VEXDREN-2710 file (C-alpha; in Angstrom, 1 decimal):
% VEXDREN-2710
k/r/px/py/pz
1/UNK/156.9/93.0/115.9
2/UNK/156.9/91.0/112.7
3/UNK/159.6/92.2/110.3
4/UNK/158.1/93.5/107.1
5/UNK/160.0/91.2/104.9
6/UNK/158.5/88.1/106.6
7/UNK/155.0/89.1/105.8
8/UNK/155.2/88.2/102.1
9/UNK/152.7/90.9/101.2
10/UNK/151.4/90.6/97.6
11/UNK/152.2/93.7/95.6
12/UNK/150.5/92.8/92.2
13/UNK/147.0/93.4/91.1
14/UNK/144.4/90.6/91.9
15/UNK/142.2/90.1/88.8
16/UNK/140.1/87.1/87.9
17/UNK/141.5/85.0/90.7
18/UNK/145.2/85.6/89.9
19/UNK/147.9/88.1/90.9
20/UNK/149.0/90.0/87.8
21/UNK/151.4/92.8/86.9
22/UNK/149.9/96.1/85.9
23/UNK/149.9/97.0/82.2
24/UNK/153.4/97.7/81.1
25/UNK/154.7/96.6/84.5
26/UNK/154.0/100.0/86.1
27/UNK/154.7/100.3/89.8
28/UNK/154.7/103.0/92.5
29/UNK/156.5/103.5/95.8
30/UNK/154.7/102.6/99.0
31/UNK/155.9/104.6/102.0
32/UNK/155.9/103.6/105.7
33/UNK/154.6/106.8/107.5
34/UNK/156.4/105.8/110.7
35/UNK/159.8/106.0/109.1
36/UNK/159.3/108.0/105.9
37/UNK/161.1/105.1/104.1
38/UNK/159.9/102.9/101.3
39/UNK/158.3/99.5/101.9
40/UNK/158.8/98.7/98.3
41/UNK/156.9/99.1/95.1
42/UNK/153.3/98.1/94.4
43/UNK/151.6/97.6/91.1
44/UNK/150.2/100.8/89.6
45/UNK/146.9/100.0/88.0
46/UNK/145.8/102.0/85.0
47/UNK/142.6/102.4/83.0
48/UNK/143.6/99.2/81.1
49/UNK/143.9/97.3/84.3
50/UNK/140.6/98.6/85.6
51/UNK/139.0/97.5/82.3
52/UNK/140.5/94.0/82.7
53/UNK/139.1/93.8/86.2
54/UNK/135.7/95.0/85.2
55/UNK/135.5/92.5/82.4
56/UNK/136.4/89.7/84.8
57/UNK/133.7/90.9/87.3
58/UNK/131.1/91.2/84.5
59/UNK/131.9/87.7/83.2
60/UNK/131.6/86.2/86.7
61/UNK/128.3/88.0/87.2
62/UNK/126.8/87.0/83.8
63/UNK/128.0/83.4/84.2
64/UNK/125.9/83.3/87.4
65/UNK/128.8/81.6/89.2
66/UNK/128.2/83.8/92.2
67/UNK/124.7/85.4/92.1
68/UNK/123.3/82.0/90.9
69/UNK/125.1/80.1/93.6
70/UNK/122.8/78.6/96.3
71/UNK/122.4/81.3/99.0
72/UNK/123.6/78.8/101.7
73/UNK/126.8/78.3/99.7
74/UNK/127.5/82.0/99.4
75/UNK/127.0/82.1/103.2
76/UNK/129.4/79.3/103.7
77/UNK/132.2/81.0/101.6
78/UNK/131.7/84.3/103.4
79/UNK/132.1/82.6/106.8
80/UNK/135.2/80.8/105.4
81/UNK/136.6/84.2/104.3
82/UNK/136.0/85.5/107.9
83/UNK/137.7/82.5/109.3
84/UNK/140.8/83.1/107.2
85/UNK/141.0/86.8/108.1
86/UNK/140.8/85.7/111.8
87/UNK/143.5/83.1/111.3
88/UNK/145.8/85.8/109.7
89/UNK/145.1/88.5/112.3
90/UNK/148.7/89.1/113.2
91/UNK/150.0/89.4/109.7
92/UNK/147.1/91.6/108.6
93/UNK/147.4/93.9/111.7
94/UNK/151.2/94.2/111.1
95/UNK/150.7/95.1/107.4
96/UNK/148.1/97.6/108.4
97/UNK/150.5/99.2/110.9
98/UNK/153.4/99.4/108.4
99/UNK/151.0/100.9/105.8
100/UNK/149.1/103.4/107.9
101/UNK/151.3/104.2/110.8
102/UNK/148.6/103.3/113.3
103/UNK/149.4/101.5/116.6
104/UNK/149.7/97.7/116.1
105/UNK/147.6/97.1/119.2
106/UNK/144.7/99.1/117.7
107/UNK/144.9/97.3/114.4
108/UNK/144.9/94.0/116.1
109/UNK/142.3/94.6/118.8
110/UNK/139.9/96.9/116.9
111/UNK/140.3/96.9/113.1
112/UNK/140.6/93.1/112.7
113/UNK/137.7/92.1/115.0
114/UNK/135.5/94.7/113.4
115/UNK/136.4/93.3/110.0
116/UNK/135.6/89.7/111.0
117/UNK/132.3/90.9/112.7
118/UNK/131.2/92.6/109.4
119/UNK/131.8/89.5/107.4
120/UNK/130.1/87.2/109.8
121/UNK/127.1/89.6/110.1
122/UNK/126.6/89.7/106.3
123/UNK/127.4/86.1/105.9
124/UNK/124.0/85.5/107.5
125/UNK/122.2/87.6/104.9
126/UNK/122.2/85.6/101.6
127/UNK/119.6/83.2/103.0
128/UNK/117.5/86.1/104.5
129/UNK/117.2/88.3/101.3
130/UNK/113.6/87.9/100.2
131/UNK/110.8/89.8/98.5
132/UNK/107.2/90.1/99.6
133/UNK/103.8/89.3/98.2
134/UNK/101.7/92.5/97.8
135/UNK/97.9/92.6/98.0
136/UNK/96.7/94.6/95.0
137/UNK/93.4/95.3/93.2
138/UNK/92.3/92.9/90.6
139/UNK/93.1/89.3/89.8
140/UNK/96.8/89.4/90.1
141/UNK/99.5/87.6/92.1
142/UNK/102.1/90.4/92.7
143/UNK/105.4/90.0/94.5
144/UNK/108.8/91.7/94.8
145/UNK/112.3/90.3/94.4
146/UNK/115.6/91.6/95.7
147/UNK/118.3/91.1/93.0
148/UNK/122.0/92.0/92.9
149/UNK/122.9/95.2/91.0
150/UNK/125.8/93.7/89.0
151/UNK/129.4/94.9/88.9
152/UNK/130.2/97.1/91.9
153/UNK/133.2/99.5/92.0
154/UNK/134.4/100.1/95.5
155/UNK/136.9/102.8/96.6
156/UNK/138.1/102.8/100.2
157/UNK/140.1/105.3/102.2
158/UNK/143.5/105.1/104.0
159/UNK/142.5/105.5/107.6
160/UNK/141.0/102.0/108.1
161/UNK/142.0/100.2/104.9
162/UNK/141.2/96.7/105.8
163/UNK/138.1/97.3/107.8
164/UNK/136.6/99.6/105.1
165/UNK/137.4/97.1/102.4
166/UNK/135.7/94.3/104.2
167/UNK/132.8/96.5/105.3
168/UNK/132.1/97.2/101.6
169/UNK/132.9/93.7/100.3
170/UNK/130.7/91.9/102.7
171/UNK/127.2/93.3/101.9
172/UNK/128.0/93.5/98.1
173/UNK/129.0/89.9/98.0
174/UNK/126.2/88.7/100.3
175/UNK/123.7/90.2/97.8
176/UNK/125.3/88.4/94.9
177/UNK/127.2/91.2/93.2
178/UNK/130.8/91.0/91.8
179/UNK/133.3/93.6/92.8
180/UNK/136.3/95.7/91.6
181/UNK/137.9/97.1/94.8
182/UNK/140.3/100.0/94.6
183/UNK/142.3/100.6/97.8
184/UNK/143.7/104.0/98.7
185/UNK/147.1/104.6/97.0
186/UNK/148.7/105.3/100.4
187/UNK/147.6/102.0/101.9
188/UNK/147.2/99.1/99.4
189/UNK/148.8/96.2/101.2
190/UNK/146.0/94.6/103.3
191/UNK/143.5/94.9/100.4
192/UNK/145.9/93.1/98.1
193/UNK/146.6/90.5/100.8
194/UNK/142.9/89.6/100.8
195/UNK/143.3/88.1/97.3
196/UNK/145.1/85.2/98.8
197/UNK/142.4/84.6/101.4
198/UNK/139.7/84.9/98.7
199/UNK/141.4/82.1/96.7
200/UNK/141.8/80.0/99.8
201/UNK/138.1/80.5/100.7
202/UNK/137.1/79.1/97.3
203/UNK/135.4/82.1/95.6
204/UNK/134.9/81.7/91.9
205/UNK/137.4/83.7/89.8
206/UNK/136.3/87.3/88.9
207/UNK/133.9/87.7/91.9
208/UNK/136.4/89.9/93.7
209/UNK/139.1/91.9/91.9
210/UNK/141.6/94.3/93.6
211/UNK/143.4/97.0/91.7
212/UNK/145.9/99.2/93.4
213/UNK/146.8/102.5/91.9
214/UNK/146.5/106.3/91.9
215/UNK/143.1/107.8/92.5
216/UNK/143.3/110.1/89.5
217/UNK/144.1/107.2/87.2
218/UNK/142.7/103.9/88.5
219/UNK/140.0/105.5/90.6
220/UNK/138.9/107.7/87.8
221/UNK/138.8/104.8/85.3
222/UNK/136.6/102.8/87.8
223/UNK/134.0/105.6/88.3
224/UNK/133.7/106.4/84.6
225/UNK/133.7/102.8/83.3
226/UNK/130.5/102.2/81.4
227/UNK/130.1/98.6/82.6
228/UNK/130.3/99.4/86.3
229/UNK/126.7/99.5/87.7
230/UNK/127.4/101.1/91.1
231/UNK/130.1/103.0/92.9
232/UNK/130.5/102.8/96.7
233/UNK/133.0/105.3/98.0
234/UNK/134.3/106.3/101.4
235/UNK/136.5/109.4/101.5
236/UNK/136.5/113.2/101.2
237/UNK/133.4/115.2/100.4
238/UNK/135.1/116.9/97.5
239/UNK/135.9/113.5/95.9
240/UNK/132.3/112.4/96.6
241/UNK/131.0/115.4/94.7
242/UNK/133.3/114.5/91.8
243/UNK/132.0/110.9/91.7
244/UNK/128.4/112.2/91.7
245/UNK/129.1/114.3/88.6
246/UNK/130.9/111.5/86.8
247/UNK/128.2/109.0/87.6
248/UNK/125.6/111.1/86.0
249/UNK/126.6/110.0/82.5
250/UNK/125.6/106.4/83.0
251/UNK/123.2/107.0/86.0
252/UNK/125.3/104.6/88.1
253/UNK/124.0/103.9/91.5
254/UNK/126.2/105.5/94.1
255/UNK/126.6/105.4/97.9
256/UNK/128.9/107.8/99.6
257/UNK/130.3/108.0/103.1
258/UNK/132.1/111.3/103.3
259/UNK/133.5/113.8/105.7
260/UNK/132.5/114.9/109.2
261/UNK/133.0/117.7/111.8
262/UNK/131.2/116.0/114.6
263/UNK/130.0/117.9/117.6
264/UNK/130.8/116.4/121.0
265/UNK/128.6/118.0/123.6
266/UNK/129.0/118.0/127.4
267/UNK/126.1/119.4/129.3
268/UNK/126.4/120.8/132.9
269/UNK/124.5/117.8/134.3
270/UNK/126.7/115.1/132.7
271/UNK/128.4/112.3/134.5
272/UNK/131.7/114.2/134.5
273/UNK/134.0/111.3/135.1
274/UNK/132.7/109.4/132.1
275/UNK/132.4/112.5/129.9
276/UNK/135.9/113.7/130.6
277/UNK/137.3/110.3/130.0
278/UNK/135.7/110.1/126.6
279/UNK/137.1/113.4/125.3
280/UNK/140.5/112.2/124.3
281/UNK/139.4/108.9/122.8
282/UNK/136.8/110.7/120.7
283/UNK/139.4/112.8/118.9
284/UNK/142.9/111.3/119.4
285/UNK/142.1/107.7/118.6
286/UNK/143.7/106.6/115.3
287/UNK/145.7/109.9/115.2
288/UNK/142.4/111.7/114.7
289/UNK/142.1/110.2/111.3
290/UNK/138.5/109.1/111.9
291/UNK/135.5/110.4/110.0
292/UNK/133.4/110.6/113.1
293/UNK/136.1/112.1/115.4
294/UNK/134.6/114.4/118.0
295/UNK/136.6/117.3/116.7
296/UNK/134.3/120.1/118.0
297/UNK/134.0/119.8/121.8
298/UNK/131.1/122.0/123.1
299/UNK/131.0/122.5/126.8
300/UNK/128.4/124.2/128.9
301/UNK/130.1/127.2/130.4
302/UNK/130.2/126.2/134.1
303/UNK/132.3/123.2/133.1
304/UNK/134.4/124.8/130.4
305/UNK/137.6/125.2/132.3
306/UNK/137.4/121.7/133.8
307/UNK/136.8/120.2/130.3
308/UNK/139.6/122.2/128.8
309/UNK/142.0/120.9/131.5
310/UNK/140.7/117.3/131.0
311/UNK/141.3/117.6/127.2
312/UNK/144.8/119.0/127.8
313/UNK/145.6/116.2/130.2
314/UNK/144.3/113.6/127.8
315/UNK/146.5/115.0/125.0
316/UNK/149.5/114.9/127.3
317/UNK/148.8/111.2/128.3
318/UNK/148.6/110.1/124.7
319/UNK/152.1/108.6/124.1
320/UNK/153.2/109.3/120.5
321/UNK/155.7/106.9/119.2
322/UNK/156.7/103.7/117.4
323/UNK/153.5/102.1/116.2
324/UNK/154.8/98.7/117.3
325/UNK/155.5/99.8/120.9
326/UNK/153.0/98.5/123.4
327/UNK/152.6/101.8/125.1
328/UNK/152.0/103.9/122.0
329/UNK/148.6/105.5/121.8
330/UNK/149.2/107.7/118.8
331/UNK/151.1/106.6/115.7
332/UNK/152.1/108.4/112.6
333/UNK/149.9/110.3/110.2
334/UNK/149.4/108.5/106.9
335/UNK/151.7/110.6/104.7
336/UNK/154.0/113.6/104.6
337/UNK/151.4/115.6/102.7
338/UNK/148.7/115.0/105.3
339/UNK/151.2/115.7/108.1
340/UNK/151.9/119.1/106.6
341/UNK/148.2/119.7/106.1
342/UNK/147.4/119.1/109.7
343/UNK/150.2/121.5/110.8
344/UNK/148.9/124.1/108.5
345/UNK/145.4/123.9/110.0
346/UNK/146.9/124.4/113.5
347/UNK/148.8/127.4/112.4
348/UNK/145.6/128.7/110.7
349/UNK/143.7/128.3/113.9
350/UNK/146.2/130.4/115.8
351/UNK/146.1/133.0/113.1
352/UNK/142.3/133.1/113.4
353/UNK/142.6/133.8/117.1
354/UNK/142.7/130.3/118.8
355/UNK/145.2/129.5/121.5
356/UNK/147.2/126.2/121.7
357/UNK/146.8/124.7/125.2
358/UNK/148.3/121.3/124.4
359/UNK/150.5/120.0/121.6
360/UNK/150.5/122.3/118.6
361/UNK/153.2/120.9/116.3
362/UNK/155.0/117.8/114.9
363/UNK/156.2/115.2/117.4
364/UNK/159.8/114.1/117.3
365/UNK/160.0/110.3/117.3
366/UNK/163.7/109.6/116.5
367/UNK/163.8/112.3/113.9
368/UNK/161.8/110.2/111.4
369/UNK/158.2/109.7/110.3
370/UNK/155.1/111.8/110.1
371/UNK/154.1/112.1/113.8
372/UNK/152.0/114.9/115.2
373/UNK/151.3/116.0/118.8
374/UNK/147.7/115.6/120.1
375/UNK/146.6/119.2/120.0
376/UNK/143.9/121.2/121.9
377/UNK/142.8/124.6/120.8
378/UNK/140.9/127.0/123.1
379/UNK/139.4/130.4/122.1
380/UNK/137.8/128.9/119.1
381/UNK/134.6/130.2/117.6
382/UNK/132.4/128.0/115.6
383/UNK/132.8/130.1/112.5
384/UNK/136.6/129.6/112.3
385/UNK/137.9/127.4/109.6
386/UNK/139.4/125.0/112.2
387/UNK/135.9/124.5/113.5
388/UNK/134.2/124.2/110.1
389/UNK/136.6/122.2/108.0
390/UNK/137.6/118.6/108.4
391/UNK/141.2/118.5/109.6
392/UNK/141.3/114.7/109.9
393/UNK/144.1/114.8/112.5
394/UNK/144.6/114.9/116.3
395/UNK/143.3/118.5/116.7
396/UNK/140.5/119.4/119.1
397/UNK/138.6/122.7/119.2
398/UNK/137.0/123.4/122.6
399/UNK/134.0/125.8/122.5
400/UNK/131.8/127.0/125.4
401/UNK/128.0/127.4/125.2
402/UNK/125.3/128.9/127.3
403/UNK/122.3/126.6/126.9
404/UNK/120.6/123.9/124.9
405/UNK/119.2/126.2/122.3
406/UNK/122.6/127.7/121.6
407/UNK/124.5/124.4/121.4
408/UNK/122.0/123.0/119.0
409/UNK/122.4/126.0/116.7
410/UNK/126.2/125.6/116.9
411/UNK/126.2/121.9/116.5
412/UNK/124.1/122.0/113.3
413/UNK/126.0/125.0/111.9
414/UNK/128.2/122.9/109.6
415/UNK/128.0/121.5/106.1
416/UNK/128.5/118.0/107.6
417/UNK/126.2/115.6/109.5
418/UNK/128.0/112.3/110.1
419/UNK/128.0/111.9/113.8
420/UNK/127.5/113.6/117.2
421/UNK/127.8/112.8/120.8
422/UNK/126.2/114.2/124.0
423/UNK/126.6/113.7/127.7
424/UNK/123.7/114.4/130.1
425/UNK/121.9/112.6/132.9
426/UNK/118.6/114.1/131.9
427/UNK/116.8/111.5/129.8
428/UNK/114.4/114.0/128.3
429/UNK/117.1/116.3/127.2
430/UNK/119.2/113.5/125.9
431/UNK/116.5/112.3/123.4
432/UNK/115.3/115.8/122.6
433/UNK/118.8/116.8/121.6
434/UNK/119.4/113.6/119.7
435/UNK/116.4/114.3/117.6
436/UNK/117.4/117.9/116.9
437/UNK/120.9/117.2/115.8
438/UNK/121.3/116.7/112.1
439/UNK/123.6/113.7/112.0
440/UNK/123.3/110.1/110.9
441/UNK/124.6/108.7/114.2
442/UNK/124.1/110.3/117.6
443/UNK/125.8/108.9/120.7
444/UNK/124.2/109.5/124.2
445/UNK/126.7/109.1/127.1
446/UNK/129.0/107.2/124.8
447/UNK/131.1/107.9/121.7
448/UNK/132.5/106.2/118.6
449/UNK/130.8/102.7/119.0
450/UNK/130.3/100.7/115.8
451/UNK/128.5/97.5/115.1
452/UNK/127.9/95.8/111.7
453/UNK/124.1/95.5/112.6
454/UNK/123.6/99.3/113.0
455/UNK/123.2/101.6/110.0
456/UNK/125.9/104.2/109.5
457/UNK/126.0/107.2/107.2
458/UNK/125.5/110.9/107.1
459/UNK/123.2/113.9/106.6
460/UNK/123.9/116.8/104.4
461/UNK/127.4/116.7/102.8
462/UNK/128.5/113.7/104.8
463/UNK/127.1/111.3/102.3
464/UNK/124.4/109.4/100.6
465/UNK/123.0/106.1/101.7
466/UNK/123.7/103.9/104.8
467/UNK/126.3/101.2/105.3
468/UNK/125.8/98.3/107.8
469/UNK/122.7/96.7/108.9
470/UNK/119.8/95.7/106.7
471/UNK/120.0/99.1/105.0
472/UNK/123.6/98.3/104.1
473/UNK/122.8/95.3/102.0
474/UNK/119.6/96.8/100.6
475/UNK/121.7/99.4/98.8
476/UNK/123.5/96.6/96.9
477/UNK/120.2/95.3/95.5
478/UNK/117.6/96.2/92.9
479/UNK/114.0/95.8/93.8
480/UNK/111.8/94.2/91.2
481/UNK/108.0/94.0/91.1
482/UNK/106.4/91.0/89.4
483/UNK/102.8/91.0/88.3
484/UNK/101.0/87.7/87.3
485/UNK/97.5/87.8/85.8
486/UNK/95.3/85.2/87.2
487/UNK/92.6/85.2/84.5
END
């Protein structure tokens, strides 16, 4: 465990290559969810600070210091950025743990490698972005160009603050855009720390700007700023809807990765050992604060009792405790407000007729912090609010089904469509069900795997656009057609 005071975490805004105070010196308290105590104050960005950051990003974009840089040089700087993140793994993982309450082992072994992988993947793209020549009628030479959009506003959530920040920065920068990044108000530290690494990597001033602050102030100023060309957001569906409405005034490009209520299906012919082992990780990993969490477990009736027992045992095995302890599997929920919200949903489920078979309330970890027991609910119908609304906590609803037709109807009976998982040894059924489920990602005999090369995003109210892969960088470009008359 690295003492917090030894991490020398920046707490000021990062604008135009420098750390700066917020307008008027405004600051806000940053709480450690594992203790409920303050980690200190962080700069509270306002509309004036967002304006300064946008102006710096616009100046850098118009000066062509980034978009006009040789693609191979952008590639080199992105690789250097990845190197520096890798070299600062322990410090970044510790900051992430203090800020989010997640287990240090998870931050170090999962969040940091995924961040580095995303940067290295997109570091290879600047030299690969190209247009095409198009055969057309008449005496013309016609071709397309992929060009950067301009100034990108990026707003990232609190569940994977560092990974989500890097996941958004990497393709935007690879395409030649400049960025104003707004981290979640609950978890600003690792994003602000990136400013140091960006300077060390040698990025021109203004290419990346990082403004911490409250969503209704700094976030709102970013999405309504007339000189921001695109907003990329990950967070709640409600906020995504608000961003769409606000973006209409200037027709900003938008991409949204929003909520989920993912079905996790176990058919009667599944490899039971593997399927049962996956139940707990699919919902309890990262305290259930995962957009693709397998929060609705559908089990074919002959296996229902066995799966319910496996889920209960998985919940019991998940050690809740100090995020820096090696044996901790479930850390603290991100805030007191969210902790209370999760508990309210469990109580709501019971009032709707569900039965708690594991967990069911706050966890006592030395009388401090926002810890919650991994919880399993039985007797849930798919129409209950606990089965329809995103809880974003370690709460699993287990629901039996009769056959393939019924489970497809139940799985798709939701406003969301982010991810799904299914377990079967029947190859035909596996691919038939994967096609029928309305979700952006479907896992067959696996769950929760991510890779920077694979597109990620949602159907329905789970979002717009795709992150990762070629699709992830394409959404940070404008496509231009050029016609040249040959007579």
